[in-house]
N, C-alpha and C positions, 0 to 999 in steps of 0.2 A: 420390453427392450430397455437395456440400461443405457447410461450415457457413454459417449465416445470421447476419449481424450486423444487429441492429436499432439504428439510430443516431439519437440526439436531433437533431431537425431543425436546431437552431441551429448544429450542428457543420458542416453543409454551407455555411452562410453564413461561418463562421469560416475554413474551408479556402479558400473562394473569395476572401475578402479577402487571405489569406496569399499566394495564387497571383498576385495582382497585384503583390506586392512581391518576388517571387522574383528573386534575382540570384546565381548561376544555379540554386541549389536551396535548399530549406529542409527540415529534418527535425523530427520531434516524436514525442510519445507518444500512444497511445490508452488511455483509462482507462475501465474499466467492470466488468462482471461476467460470469463464465462460468456457463452452466447446461447440462445435458445436451442439451436441445432446441435452444437458440440462445444467442447471446451478445448482451450489451447494451453499447453504447458511449455513455457519458454525457458524456464530455469529450475534446477533443483539445487538446494543449498543445505549442506549438512549443519547440524546444531554445533556451535563452537564447543570444543572440549572444555570442561571445567578443570581448574588447576588441581583441585583435591581429588579428582576422579582416579588419578593414577594410584594413590595410596589405598583407595577403597576397593580396588578390584581383587581383593582376597576372598576366597570361598567360592562356592558354586554360583554360576551366573544366574541372575534373576531379573525379570522385567519389573518386579515390584519396586526396585530401586530407581526406576525412571524418574528423573527430576522434572516434573510437570511445570513447575514455576519457571525453571530455567528455559524450557522450550517455549513457553508462552511469552516470556520476556523477549526472547530472540525474535519471535513472530511480530511482536509490537515494534521492535527496532527496525526489522526488515520492511514492515508495511510503510514506515515513514520514508523509505528509500524508493518507493514505487510511484511512478507517475500515474496520472489518470488512466483508467482502463485496466490496470494490472492490480491483482490482489493475491493474497495467500489462498491458493486453491485447495490445499490439503496438506497432508503430512505423509512422509514415507518412513519405512523402517527396513533396514537390512539386518537380518538376524541369523544366528546359527540354527540348524534343524531342531535342536532340543528346545529352543525358545519359540518355535513357529506357532505352537498351539495357543500360547497366550498373546501372540502378536496382535491379532485382530482386536481383542478387548482393549489392549493398551492403546492402539491407534484410535479406536472409537472414542475413548476417554480424552485423548489428546485433541482430536478434531473439535469436540465440544468445548473444551477449555480454551483453545486458541480462539475459536469464534466468539466466545463470551468476552474474552479479553479485548479483542479487536472491536467488537460492536459497542462496547462501553465507551470507547473514545470517539466514536463517529458522531458528527453533528448533522448527519443526513440519515433519512430512513430509507431502507430498501423498498423498491416498488413491488406491487403484488405479483407482476409477471416475472420477477427476477428469479434466476436460478439459485436455489439454496442448497443444492447438493455439493458436498465437499469430498475430495478423494482420499482414500486410505490405501496406500500402495505398500505391499509387503513383498520383499525379495528374500529368497533363501540364499545365504552366502555360499552354501555347498553346491546346490543344484542350479542356482541362478534363476529358479522359477519365479515368475512375476505374477502376483495376484492383485488385481485392482478392484476395489469395491467403493461404493459411495454411501454417505449418510446424509439425510436431510437435516441441516442444523436448525431449521425452524421447528422441528418436531423432536422433543427430548426422548420420545420412545422409539424413534426411528430405528429400523433394522437395516442390515447391510443389503445393498443391491449390487449385482455384478456390473462391471463396466469394462469397456474395451480400451486397451492401451496400445496406441499405434504410433510408431515412429515415422517421422517425415523430415526430409531435408529442406533447408531454406524456408522454414515455417513462416517467418515474419517478412519474407521478401516483398509481399504485396500489401503489407499493412499500411495504414494511413496515419500520419501524425497531424495533430491539431495543436496550434499554439496561440496563446494570447498574453497580453500584459494587462493586469488589472490594477488601476489606481485605487489604493485603499485609504480611506480617511474615516476611521470609526471612533466615535466618542462614546465612552462607557462611564456613566455616572457611578460614583461609589456612595451608597446610601449611608447616612449617619448611623443607622441602626446595625449596619453590617459589622460583625465582631472583628476586631484587630485588622481592619482593612483587608479582608480575605481576598487578596488580589486575584489569585488563580481562579477562584469560584466566580467572582464578578466578571473577569475577562471571558470565562467560558459562557456565562449568560449573555454577555454582549455579543460574542461571536455567534451564538445561537440565533440571536435576532438578525444579525447581518447575513447569516447563511440562508435565512428565508428570503432575504432580498435577492441574493444570488440565484436561488431557485426560481424566482419570479422574473429574472432578467430576460432580455431579448438577445439572442446570439446571431450575429451576422457571419456567415461562413463565406470567405472570399468576397465580402461586400454584399452578400445576398441573404435575405430571410428565406429559409427553405422550409417547406412543409415537413413536419416531424416524421411522417410515414413514408416519405420518398427515400430512394436510395441515395446515400451520400455521394457516390461516384457517378450518379446519373449524368450522361452527357460527356463524361471524361473518357478519353481514349485509354484503353488498357495496353500495356507494353507486353506483347506476347513473347513467350519463351525467355523471359528475363528472370533469372534466379539470383542475380546479384542483389544484395540488400540495397534498395533504392526507394526509400520512403517517399510517398506523395505527401506533400506538406500543405495543409490548409491554414490560412491565417484567419483568426477569429476576432471579432470585436464584440465586447460585452456592453450592452446598454442597460444600466439599472434604472428602474422607474423612480422618478423623483417623489411622486406622491401616490396615495392610494386612489383607486378608481372612485369616481364621483358617487357611485351608488353605495360604496362601503362607508359605514358610519365610523367616525373616529372620535375617541374620547381622550381628553387630556388628563394626565395625572400629575399632581404636584407632590414631589418628594423632597425631603430634606437630605442634602448631600454634603459629604465632608471632603469631597475631592473627585477627581475623575481620571480615567485612563484614556489616552489618545493613541490610536495605532495609525501610523502614517507611512506611506511609501508605495512603490510600484512593485508588484510581484509577477514573476514570469511563471506561466502555467503551461503544462503540456499534457496531452493525452494521446494514447495510441488505440487504434481500433482495427480488428481483423479485416482482411480483404474479401471476405465471403459475403458480398452484397450487403454491407452494413447499412443500417437505417440512420437517418439524420438524428433521430432521438437518442440512439445508442451513443453516437459520437458526442452530442451535447451533454448527455448525462455524465459521460466519462470526464469531460472537461470541467463541468460544474463541480464534480466531486474533487477534482484536483485543486481547484481554486479554494474550496472550503478546507480541504485537508492541509494544504501547504501552509495556510495561515495558522490553523489551530495547532499543527505539529510544531511550528516555529515557536509559538507561545509556550507550549509544553517544554520544549528544549530550553528556552530561556529561563523558565521557572526552575527546571531541574538544575541548571547552571547556577542560578542565584542561591538556591538552597545549598548546593555543594560548596559555594565560595563564601556565602554570608551567613548560612544557618537559617533555620525557619523562624528564629525568635524575633527578627527585625520588625519593629512595629511603627516607629516614627518615620513616616515617609514624607519627605519634603518634595520639592520639584526634582524629579530624577529623569534622566534619559537613559534608556537601555537600547542597544542596537540589536535588532533581531538578526539571527544568523542568515547569511545570504545563501541562495540556492545555487547548486552547481549540477551539471549533467555530465554523465560519463557513458561512453558507448559500451555496449555489450559485445564481446567477441562473436563474430559470425552472425550478428543479428542487426536489424535496422532500428531496434528499440534502444533508447538510452535510459539508464537508471539515474537516480537523483540522490543528492545528499545536501547537508547544510553545514556551513562553515562560519564560525565566528572570526572576526577580523584578525585576532592574534593566533589563530590556529595555523600550524604549518602544514604544507602539502603532505608531509610524511605521516601526520596523524590521520588524515583522511584516507590515505593509501592503506594504512594499517586497519582502519575501520572496514574498508571494502573487503580486505582479506578475511577479517574476523567474522563479519556479518554475512557476506555474500560469497565467501570463498573464491574471490576473484581478484587477481593482481591488477593494479591500475597504474598506468604511467602518468606522471605529473603533468606532462604536456597534453594528455587526453581529458583533463578536467576543465570543463568550460564553465566559468562563473557567469551566471546568466543576468545578474542584477547589480544595481547600485545598492548602497546601504539603506535599509529601512529602519525606522524607530518605532 
């Protein structure tokens, strides 16, 4: 038995519209959530067109010209905009009949390169029982035939397995949202031996240590410590016959441990430092979990990953911005303050799930609206953008 993908009905319409514009193929990402029983696809987004593509489309169509790097860069950018619990579940391709034969090989290659690019940035490790199958969806632009297969991204020799692709309306109507605010105060020493104050590398190392603290934290859901294997919604009344998006919201408190357990031996290291980085502020985190009897551990894992991702993504965005504006050559760092971008949330049409983005203080709403159209193929109204936080440094 292959995996089953439950897919938001509006995605079918989106893919049909794309297939009418195919010349000779279009690729994109599938976004959703994995669970042990089945996977949920809540969005499909086409790869943004490259400006020079128009001039290159002379001669017979070939999939060999597929720009792998462009597609994986898009996947990286999109993954930053996903709250906890959501991930890039796979890739799709709509192609003309003459390209159908090579389509599956091209999709397989894309799935592995996208996963490699995304896992390189993660500061957390997947658990052993986690689903590592990713979807390859192929649609013929002429016949509209849909073929869905999966590949196990943990196994480089993995072969294709068939999967079911089933449309469903109001897919996220019964999903649960979890939210928390985490106060961050991270001190990262810069070793004197570290060449040229390699800030980015040092920051990543410091965040790595901090992420282990988050992994070991205690999470109170609506003021209670719950057993990991119990159902998240145990004891809560379900609203019958309700298909309107109306997320149940759980407020979470994160308690980080101050010291190691008495039994764990701790050794102190003295290192010569030439400076330090301090990350301070309060970050708003959010995770979504499917409504099909979710376990407490699934919900907490999704929220933990959002906490870790949102901070490491912001630092990445800040360093990209600094390199863009100041160049990588800067070496003499005095005392400097940099403001990390603030997080904002945006509702998804017809869904109870919100997507996220990051905004620097001087960025106009129009720039963010542009980014949503380019990255997620979704127009956003300025009044729908909810800035969740005060400024963090």
